[in-house]
N, C-alpha and C positions, 0 to 999 in steps of 0.2 A: 502493501500501500502505499510505503514512504517514496519508494519509487517511481510509483507512478503519479505522483504529489509535484516530487521532485522535478520530472519530463514536464508535465504540463505548466508547472509555475513557469520553468527555465524557458520552455516552448511560448508562451504567453510573452514573455519578455523581450525572447530576442523575434521574435515575428512583429514587434510593432517597429523595429530599426532595420531590418535584413530581411533579405527576400521569401517565399513560402519555402522553399527547400530549406533553410535553417531549421525548418522543425526536425532535422533528422539528427542534427547535432547532438541537443542532450540525450536523446537515442543511445548514439553511441557513444558518447562518455560516460553516463550513466549506467547503460547496458557493464560494459566495459568491468567499472569501479563496485559492482554491485556482485556481481560472482554469482546471479542466480542462474538454474537451469535453464534451456534454449524455450521451452514452450511458457513459462513463468513470467520469462522473458518477454516474449513475444506479447502475451497474452496484458502485464502490467502497460508496456509502450503503446498498447493498442487500445488500451481502456482510455490511458491519457488524452491522447491526442482527437479520442473519438468524443469525449465530451468538451475538449475544447474547440474542436471544428465545430462538433455538432452545437453545442451549445451559442457559439457566435452565430452561425448559422439562423437559429429558432431566434437570437435576438435580433435578426436583422429582420428576418421573416413578419416577425410581429411590430416590430418596431416600423415599417413603412407598410402595415397592413397588406403584406403577401405579395407586395407588387413587381417587386424583384425576382423571387423564386417562382410568380408565375409565368412572366416574363422567361425566364429561361428553363421552368418546364417544357412550355412551350415549343421553344427555340429547338431544343432538344427530343421532342414528343416522346417525357416521360409520362406525363400525365397529372401529376400530384407535385402541387409544390410541397406539402411536405418528403415527398420522397428526395427531391432535391437536398433537401435540408438532410435527411438519413444519406447519400449519397457522398454528399460531402462530409459527414463526421466519419464514412468508413475509407474514405480516400486519405483524409487527415492519420487515422488509427492504421491504414496498412505504412502508410511512409515509417509512420516513428515505429509502431511494431517492427518493421524489417531493419530498421537502424538499430532498437534495442535488443533483436537476435543477432545482427551483427556481429556489434561491440562485445556481448557475452559469448559469440562463439569463438573470437578473436583472443579474449582471455582463456578459455580452452585450448586453443590449438596449442600453445608451445607443450602445455601438459601431456595433450595425448602422445604426441610426436617424438617427444625425448626420451 
């Protein structure tokens, strides 16, 4: 749980100043230092950014009366604006989950081959 909270807070702060792909940086760093197994690392990293990006997309959805998410849903032929919010959260979660998984596997690699 601490891993997920640290990734969420750090990714939020980095996302204020850096491009969207900067959300992978906390996952790589914390995945390396927390020394979790592969699947829990992916899960905590996924959860952190799913909540962050999904929450931000949901906030934007309600803040502008679903105008933006409705137009994006129409543009991509998704159908539902809420589905756009869910897809946003899933994409952020996958980026962070895979980054956290990579960090934890890099930490394990020297132990397996030496």
